KEKE-3310 file (N, C-alpha, C; in steps of 0.2 Angstrom, whole numbers, plus 5000, padded with zeros to 4 digits):
npx = (5895:5882:5871:5854:5838:5822:5806:5789:5775:5758:5743:5726:5719:5709:5697:5701:5715:5721:5717:5723:5737:5739:5736:5746:5757:5758:5760:5773:5781:5780:5787:5799:5803:5804:5817:5819:5828:5825:5810:5795:5780:5763:5756:5746:5745:5741:5728:5714:5704:5689:5682:5685:5684:5685:5697:5705:5701:5706:5720:5736:5749:5767:5775:5768:5762:5753:5755:5767:5776:5773:5778:5791:5795:5793:5802:5814:5811:5811:5822:5825:5827:5814:5801:5789:5776:5766:5759:5745:5748:5746:5745:5748:5734:5723:5727:5734:5748:5753:5764:5779:5790:5806:5814:5828:5836:5836:5825:5826:5822:5827:5824:5811:5797:5786:5772:5771:5763:5746:5732:5719:5704:5691:5684:5679:5663:5660:5669:5678:5691:5699:5713:5720:5712:5713:5726:5742:5753:5769:5786:5798:5811:5817:5831:5840:5852:5856:5861:5863:5864:5859:5842:5828:5813:5796:5778:5764:5753:5764:5770:5766:5774:5787:5799:5802:5807:5818:5826:5828:5836:5847:5852:5858:5850:5848:5838:5820:5806:5789:5776:5759:5741:5734:5720:5708:5703:5713:5724:5723:5724:5737:5747:5757:5764:5769:5777:5787:5792:5798:5808:5816:5819:5828:5837:5835:5831:5814:5802:5787:5775:5758:5741:5726:5711:5694:5689:5683:5666:5666:5678:5690:5706:5720:5730:5743:5757:5774:5790:5803:5817:5832:5832:5819:5813:5800:5801:5794:5776:5762:5749:5731:5728:5729:5745:5763:5777:5793:5810:5827:5839:5851:5862:5872:5867:5861:5872:5875:5864:5865:5877:5874:5864:5867:5859:5857:5868:5866:5857:5853:5853:5839:5829:5813:5798:5787:5770:5759:5747)
npy = (5362:5371:5385:5385:5389:5385:5379:5377:5370:5374:5366:5364:5350:5342:5329:5324:5319:5326:5341:5344:5342:5353:5364:5363:5363:5377:5383:5377:5382:5396:5395:5391:5403:5411:5408:5395:5381:5369:5361:5357:5347:5343:5329:5317:5324:5324:5319:5320:5310:5305:5292:5275:5265:5273:5278:5267:5264:5275:5276:5273:5263:5264:5265:5271:5283:5297:5309:5308:5307:5320:5328:5325:5330:5343:5346:5346:5356:5367:5366:5362:5353:5341:5337:5325:5325:5315:5301:5291:5275:5262:5245:5227:5215:5223:5234:5250:5260:5274:5284:5293:5303:5308:5319:5323:5338:5335:5328:5314:5300:5299:5294:5284:5282:5273:5277:5272:5272:5270:5279:5276:5280:5288:5303:5317:5324:5316:5313:5300:5289:5276:5271:5259:5250:5253:5256:5249:5247:5254:5247:5251:5262:5277:5286:5298:5305:5322:5337:5345:5338:5324:5318:5313:5303:5305:5303:5312:5305:5298:5307:5306:5296:5295:5287:5283:5295:5297:5286:5289:5301:5296:5289:5298:5309:5326:5334:5333:5327:5330:5328:5332:5329:5334:5333:5346:5346:5338:5345:5358:5355:5348:5350:5360:5359:5345:5345:5354:5348:5336:5342:5348:5338:5330:5338:5343:5351:5353:5350:5353:5352:5355:5350:5361:5369:5365:5350:5337:5331:5337:5335:5342:5350:5356:5365:5377:5374:5371:5377:5373:5376:5368:5371:5372:5384:5392:5395:5398:5399:5393:5397:5397:5396:5392:5392:5397:5395:5401:5399:5403:5391:5385:5373:5372:5375:5364:5357:5366:5366:5352:5352:5360:5353:5338:5326:5315:5307:5302:5292:5277:5259:5250:5240:5235:5239:5226:5223:5232:5226)
npz = (5734:5726:5727:5723:5714:5719:5715:5719:5712:5713:5712:5706:5702:5690:5685:5672:5662:5651:5651:5664:5662:5652:5660:5671:5663:5659:5672:5675:5665:5669:5681:5676:5669:5679:5684:5690:5695:5699:5699:5707:5708:5713:5722:5713:5701:5688:5688:5698:5704:5711:5711:5713:5703:5691:5692:5690:5677:5670:5673:5667:5659:5664:5653:5644:5648:5646:5653:5659:5648:5643:5653:5654:5641:5644:5655:5647:5638:5647:5654:5667:5682:5687:5698:5697:5705:5709:5699:5693:5690:5679:5685:5684:5688:5690:5699:5704:5704:5715:5710:5711:5701:5697:5687:5676:5669:5656:5654:5657:5667:5683:5695:5703:5714:5723:5733:5749:5761:5764:5763:5773:5780:5790:5790:5801:5796:5786:5775:5767:5764:5755:5751:5750:5744:5730:5727:5725:5738:5739:5742:5745:5751:5744:5738:5728:5718:5715:5706:5717:5729:5739:5737:5745:5742:5745:5748:5752:5763:5769:5776:5790:5795:5804:5804:5791:5786:5794:5790:5776:5778:5785:5774:5767:5762:5759:5756:5756:5748:5748:5740:5739:5742:5752:5763:5767:5780:5788:5785:5790:5803:5805:5795:5793:5805:5805:5793:5796:5807:5802:5794:5805:5813:5806:5800:5787:5771:5767:5755:5749:5738:5734:5731:5729:5735:5729:5722:5711:5715:5727:5735:5745:5746:5755:5751:5753:5749:5754:5757:5767:5777:5784:5798:5801:5797:5788:5772:5761:5757:5749:5751:5747:5734:5716:5709:5709:5720:5726:5731:5736:5738:5749:5750:5760:5772:5777:5782:5792:5801:5805:5812:5823:5829:5831:5830:5821:5821:5834:5836:5845:5848:5855:5866:5862:5871:5879:5875:5885:5898)
capx = (5887:5880:5864:5849:5832:5817:5799:5784:5769:5752:5737:5719:5718:5702:5696:5704:5722:5724:5717:5728:5743:5739:5736:5752:5762:5758:5764:5780:5784:5781:5792:5806:5804:5807:5823:5819:5833:5821:5802:5791:5773:5760:5753:5740:5745:5738:5721:5711:5697:5686:5679:5690:5683:5687:5705:5708:5700:5710:5727:5740:5756:5772:5779:5763:5758:5753:5757:5775:5779:5772:5782:5798:5797:5793:5808:5819:5810:5812:5829:5826:5825:5807:5798:5782:5773:5764:5754:5742:5752:5743:5749:5744:5729:5718:5729:5738:5753:5754:5771:5782:5795:5811:5817:5833:5834:5835:5819:5827:5820:5832:5822:5804:5795:5779:5769:5771:5758:5740:5727:5712:5702:5685:5685:5673:5660:5658:5674:5680:5696:5702:5718:5722:5707:5714:5733:5747:5758:5776:5789:5806:5813:5821:5835:5842:5857:5854:5867:5864:5864:5854:5835:5823:5807:5790:5772:5758:5752:5770:5772:5765:5778:5794:5804:5804:5811:5825:5830:5831:5841:5853:5855:5862:5846:5848:5831:5815:5800:5782:5771:5753:5735:5731:5713:5708:5702:5719:5729:5722:5726:5743:5751:5763:5768:5772:5782:5792:5795:5802:5814:5820:5822:5832:5841:5834:5826:5808:5799:5780:5770:5752:5735:5722:5704:5688:5689:5677:5662:5667:5684:5694:5713:5722:5735:5749:5763:5779:5797:5806:5824:5834:5831:5812:5810:5796:5804:5788:5770:5758:5742:5726:5726:5734:5751:5769:5781:5800:5815:5834:5841:5858:5863:5877:5863:5860:5878:5875:5859:5867:5882:5871:5860:5870:5855:5857:5873:5865:5853:5855:5848:5836:5824:5806:5794:5782:5764:5756:5740)
capy = (5362:5378:5387:5385:5391:5379:5381:5372:5372:5372:5365:5361:5346:5339:5322:5322:5320:5331:5348:5345:5343:5359:5369:5362:5366:5384:5385:5375:5387:5402:5394:5392:5410:5414:5406:5389:5376:5363:5363:5352:5346:5339:5322:5316:5331:5323:5317:5319:5306:5302:5286:5270:5262:5277:5278:5261:5265:5281:5275:5271:5260:5269:5267:5274:5287:5304:5314:5307:5309:5327:5331:5324:5335:5350:5347:5347:5363:5372:5365:5362:5346:5341:5332:5324:5323:5308:5299:5285:5271:5255:5239:5221:5213:5228:5238:5255:5263:5281:5284:5299:5303:5313:5319:5328:5343:5332:5324:5307:5297:5298:5289:5284:5280:5271:5278:5266:5272:5271:5284:5273:5284:5291:5310:5321:5327:5311:5311:5293:5287:5269:5270:5252:5247:5254:5257:5244:5250:5253:5243:5252:5269:5279:5292:5299:5310:5328:5342:5349:5334:5318:5319:5308:5304:5302:5306:5314:5302:5296:5312:5304:5290:5298:5282:5283:5301:5295:5281:5293:5306:5292:5286:5304:5314:5332:5337:5328:5329:5327:5330:5330:5331:5334:5335:5352:5345:5336:5350:5363:5353:5345:5350:5364:5356:5339:5346:5358:5343:5332:5346:5349:5332:5327:5343:5343:5354:5349:5353:5350:5355:5353:5352:5366:5370:5360:5345:5334:5328:5341:5334:5349:5350:5361:5369:5379:5371:5374:5376:5373:5375:5363:5373:5372:5390:5392:5400:5400:5396:5394:5399:5392:5397:5390:5396:5394:5398:5400:5400:5401:5385:5384:5366:5372:5376:5357:5355:5370:5363:5346:5353:5363:5348:5332:5320:5310:5303:5300:5286:5271:5254:5249:5235:5238:5236:5222:5227:5232:5223)
capz = (5732:5724:5729:5717:5715:5719:5714:5720:5708:5717:5707:5707:5697:5689:5684:5666:5662:5646:5654:5669:5659:5650:5666:5674:5658:5660:5678:5675:5661:5673:5686:5672:5667:5686:5685:5694:5693:5701:5699:5710:5706:5719:5721:5708:5697:5682:5689:5705:5702:5717:5710:5712:5696:5686:5693:5687:5670:5668:5674:5661:5661:5665:5647:5639:5652:5643:5658:5660:5642:5643:5658:5651:5636:5647:5658:5642:5636:5652:5656:5674:5685:5688:5702:5695:5712:5708:5693:5693:5685:5679:5686:5683:5693:5692:5704:5701:5709:5716:5708:5710:5697:5697:5680:5676:5665:5649:5654:5659:5673:5687:5700:5704:5721:5724:5739:5754:5766:5761:5767:5774:5785:5790:5793:5803:5791:5781:5770:5768:5760:5756:5746:5749:5739:5724:5725:5727:5741:5738:5747:5745:5751:5738:5737:5722:5717:5711:5706:5724:5735:5738:5738:5748:5739:5749:5745:5756:5769:5771:5781:5796:5797:5805:5803:5784:5784:5797:5785:5770:5780:5786:5768:5764:5760:5762:5754:5757:5744:5750:5735:5743:5741:5759:5764:5771:5788:5791:5783:5795:5810:5805:5789:5794:5811:5803:5789:5800:5812:5798:5793:5811:5817:5801:5797:5779:5768:5766:5749:5749:5733:5736:5728:5733:5732:5728:5717:5709:5720:5733:5739:5746:5748:5759:5748:5757:5747:5758:5756:5773:5778:5789:5805:5802:5795:5782:5767:5756:5758:5743:5752:5745:5727:5711:5707:5711:5725:5725:5736:5735:5742:5751:5753:5766:5778:5780:5787:5798:5805:5808:5816:5829:5832:5827:5832:5816:5824:5841:5837:5848:5848:5861:5867:5862:5877:5878:5876:5892:5898)
cpx = (5885:5873:5860:5842:5827:5810:5794:5778:5763:5746:5731:5717:5711:5703:5700:5711:5724:5723:5722:5735:5744:5740:5743:5758:5763:5762:5771:5784:5785:5786:5799:5808:5806:5814:5824:5824:5829:5814:5799:5784:5770:5758:5747:5739:5742:5731:5719:5704:5695:5684:5685:5690:5686:5695:5708:5707:5705:5718:5730:5747:5761:5775:5774:5759:5758:5756:5765:5778:5779:5777:5790:5800:5797:5799:5814:5818:5812:5819:5830:5824:5817:5805:5791:5779:5771:5759:5751:5744:5749:5748:5745:5739:5725:5720:5733:5743:5752:5761:5773:5788:5800:5815:5823:5831:5834:5829:5820:5825:5826:5831:5814:5803:5788:5777:5768:5765:5751:5735:5720:5709:5695:5686:5679:5670:5658:5663:5677:5685:5698:5707:5720:5718:5709:5722:5737:5752:5765:5780:5796:5806:5817:5825:5838:5847:5855:5861:5868:5864:5859:5847:5832:5816:5801:5784:5766:5758:5758:5772:5771:5769:5785:5799:5806:5809:5818:5829:5833:5837:5848:5856:5858:5857:5847:5842:5826:5809:5794:5777:5764:5747:5731:5724:5713:5707:5709:5724:5729:5725:5734:5748:5758:5767:5772:5778:5788:5796:5800:5809:5819:5823:5827:5837:5841:5830:5820:5804:5792:5775:5764:5746:5731:5715:5699:5689:5683:5673:5664:5673:5687:5701:5715:5727:5741:5755:5769:5786:5800:5813:5826:5833:5824:5809:5806:5798:5799:5782:5765:5751:5737:5724:5731:5739:5758:5772:5788:5804:5822:5836:5848:5859:5868:5873:5861:5866:5878:5870:5862:5873:5879:5867:5862:5866:5855:5863:5872:5860:5856:5850:5845:5831:5817:5802:5789:5775:5761:5749:5735)
cpy = (5369:5379:5386:5387:5385:5382:5375:5375:5369:5372:5363:5357:5343:5332:5319:5324:5326:5338:5349:5346:5350:5365:5369:5365:5373:5386:5383:5380:5394:5401:5394:5399:5414:5412:5399:5384:5369:5365:5357:5352:5342:5332:5322:5322:5330:5321:5317:5317:5303:5295:5280:5267:5266:5278:5273:5261:5270:5280:5272:5268:5265:5271:5270:5279:5294:5309:5314:5309:5317:5331:5330:5329:5342:5351:5349:5354:5368:5372:5365:5355:5347:5336:5331:5321:5316:5307:5293:5280:5264:5249:5233:5220:5219:5233:5244:5257:5271:5283:5292:5298:5309:5313:5324:5333:5341:5328:5316:5306:5296:5293:5289:5280:5279:5273:5272:5266:5274:5274:5280:5276:5287:5297:5312:5324:5323:5310:5304:5292:5280:5268:5263:5248:5247:5254:5251:5248:5249:5249:5245:5260:5271:5286:5292:5305:5316:5332:5345:5345:5328:5320:5313:5309:5301:5305:5306:5310:5299:5300:5310:5298:5292:5293:5282:5289:5300:5291:5285:5298:5302:5289:5292:5309:5320:5336:5331:5331:5326:5330:5328:5332:5331:5336:5342:5351:5343:5341:5356:5361:5351:5347:5354:5361:5350:5341:5350:5353:5339:5336:5347:5343:5328:5332:5343:5348:5350:5353:5349:5354:5352:5355:5357:5366:5364:5356:5342:5331:5331:5339:5341:5347:5356:5366:5370:5374:5375:5372:5378:5372:5370:5365:5374:5379:5389:5397:5403:5396:5398:5396:5394:5393:5394:5395:5393:5398:5397:5401:5399:5396:5385:5378:5367:5373:5369:5355:5360:5368:5357:5347:5356:5358:5341:5326:5314:5305:5300:5294:5280:5265:5253:5243:5238:5235:5231:5226:5226:5229:5229)
cpz = (5731:5726:5722:5719:5714:5718:5716:5716:5712:5712:5710:5702:5696:5688:5677:5665:5657:5649:5660:5667:5656:5655:5669:5670:5659:5666:5678:5671:5665:5678:5682:5671:5673:5688:5689:5691:5694:5702:5702:5709:5712:5717:5717:5704:5691:5682:5696:5703:5708:5717:5709:5705:5691:5686:5689:5679:5667:5669:5668:5663:5661:5658:5642:5643:5648:5647:5659:5654:5641:5647:5657:5646:5639:5651:5653:5639:5641:5654:5663:5676:5687:5692:5700:5701:5712:5702:5695:5688:5685:5680:5684:5689:5695:5698:5700:5707:5709:5716:5707:5706:5698:5690:5680:5670:5657:5649:5655:5666:5678:5693:5700:5711:5721:5732:5744:5758:5763:5766:5768:5780:5784:5793:5796:5797:5785:5776:5772:5763:5761:5750:5745:5745:5732:5722:5728:5731:5739:5743:5748:5746:5746:5739:5731:5722:5713:5711:5713:5730:5734:5741:5740:5745:5744:5745:5751:5762:5773:5777:5788:5799:5798:5803:5796:5783:5788:5793:5779:5772:5782:5780:5764:5761:5763:5760:5754:5753:5747:5746:5738:5739:5747:5760:5768:5778:5791:5790:5788:5801:5810:5800:5791:5800:5809:5798:5792:5804:5808:5796:5799:5813:5812:5798:5790:5777:5766:5760:5748:5744:5734:5731:5732:5730:5732:5722:5715:5715:5727:5737:5739:5749:5750:5756:5752:5755:5751:5756:5763:5774:5784:5796:5806:5800:5788:5777:5762:5757:5753:5745:5750:5738:5723:5710:5709:5717:5724:5731:5734:5740:5743:5754:5759:5772:5781:5784:5793:5803:5809:5813:5823:5833:5829:5829:5827:5818:5831:5842:5840:5848:5855:5861:5867:5868:5875:5879:5883:5892:5899)
residu = (MET:THR:THR:PHE:LYS:LEU:ALA:CYS:VAL:GLN:THR:ASN:SER:GLY:ARG:GLU:ILE:ALA:PRO:ASN:ILE:GLU:ALA:VAL:THR:LYS:LEU:VAL:ARG:GLN:ALA:GLY:GLU:ALA:GLY:ALA:ASP:PHE:ILE:THR:LEU:PRO:GLU:ASN:VAL:SER:MET:VAL:GLU:PRO:ARG:GLY:ARG:LEU:ILE:ARG:GLU:LYS:ALA:ARG:PRO:ALA:ASP:ALA:HIS:PRO:ALA:LEU:GLU:ALA:PHE:GLN:ALA:LEU:ALA:ARG:GLU:VAL:GLY:ALA:TRP:LEU:LEU:VAL:GLY:SER:LEU:THR:VAL:LYS:LEU:PRO:ALA:ASP:LYS:VAL:ALA:ASN:ARG:SER:TYR:LEU:LEU:ASP:ALA:ASN:GLY:ALA:ILE:VAL:ALA:TRP:TYR:ASP:LYS:ILE:HIS:MET:PHE:ASP:VAL:ASP:LEU:PRO:GLY:GLY:GLU:SER:TYR:ARG:GLU:SER:ALA:ILE:PHE:GLU:PRO:GLY:GLY:ARG:ALA:VAL:VAL:ALA:ALA:THR:PRO:TRP:GLY:VAL:LEU:GLY:MET:THR:VAL:CYS:TYR:ASP:LEU:ARG:PHE:ALA:ALA:LEU:TYR:ARG:VAL:LEU:ALA:LYS:ALA:GLY:ALA:ARG:PHE:LEU:THR:VAL:PRO:SER:ALA:PHE:THR:ARG:VAL:THR:GLY:GLU:ALA:HIS:TRP:HIS:VAL:LEU:LEU:ARG:THR:ARG:ALA:ILE:GLU:ASN:GLY:CYS:TYR:VAL:ILE:ALA:PRO:ALA:GLN:CYS:GLY:GLU:HIS:ALA:GLU:GLY:ARG:GLN:THR:PHE:GLY:HIS:SER:LEU:ILE:ILE:ASP:PRO:TRP:GLY:GLU:VAL:LEU:ALA:ASP:GLY:GLY:THR:GLU:VAL:GLY:ILE:ILE:THR:ALA:GLU:ILE:ASP:PRO:ALA:LYS:VAL:ASP:ASP:ALA:ARG:ARG:MET:ILE:PRO:SER:LEU:GLY:HIS:ASP:ARG:PRO:PHE:THR:GLU:PRO:GLU:ALA:ALA:ASP)
# end
């Protein structure tokens, strides 16, 4: 396994697909010019729309999604693998999927993953989210082969469910992607520590491209795209502004970390406790 250059693109996506594609294209080309072999984009990269009715109206089927078509062409142009963090993909019965795509350097779809865990929460300050009212949750964990090793795919709120990452690591994942649009409030409290924990407990690289800044109707996302090595060291942090971060990735460090802390081989079955009164 050879080393490679990884990039996270940090965006401040708006409500309409076309201008978001234009803005992201410039950043992906910038990452390509910097020599990135693998470029990753955040959750909701083509649209951050706060209103559920408009999300349904603007969502497009997978086989006719303008952002997917544009990013496939962009991967071919730049000659790099591309993680399309997530798109709103129209499904039957007035539902949509929050779907992440992995594209190879020819623009072919290598794998796709629908976000499993739905962010339904009321936050201090009046922010409220009900993803389950709009999105159809995914039901399968996904790993995919890349030239550098196996990659496990997740999206944003999945980060809080450690069992998913353990399953991915045990299925061979050496890299874990967490494209996100984390809220500012929860990001300030938990973003760095949760991502570093997922890297440490699984001996994996964690790659987390993120949305940043203020979006339509006052929604605020945390930014701080992160690239973290298998020992939990932060290799790059995107801060709070639109841009790109890069890091040189050495897959051999996964083996090094797992030799030092071989906990992936130490899981044991146990009987779950009965609920206490």
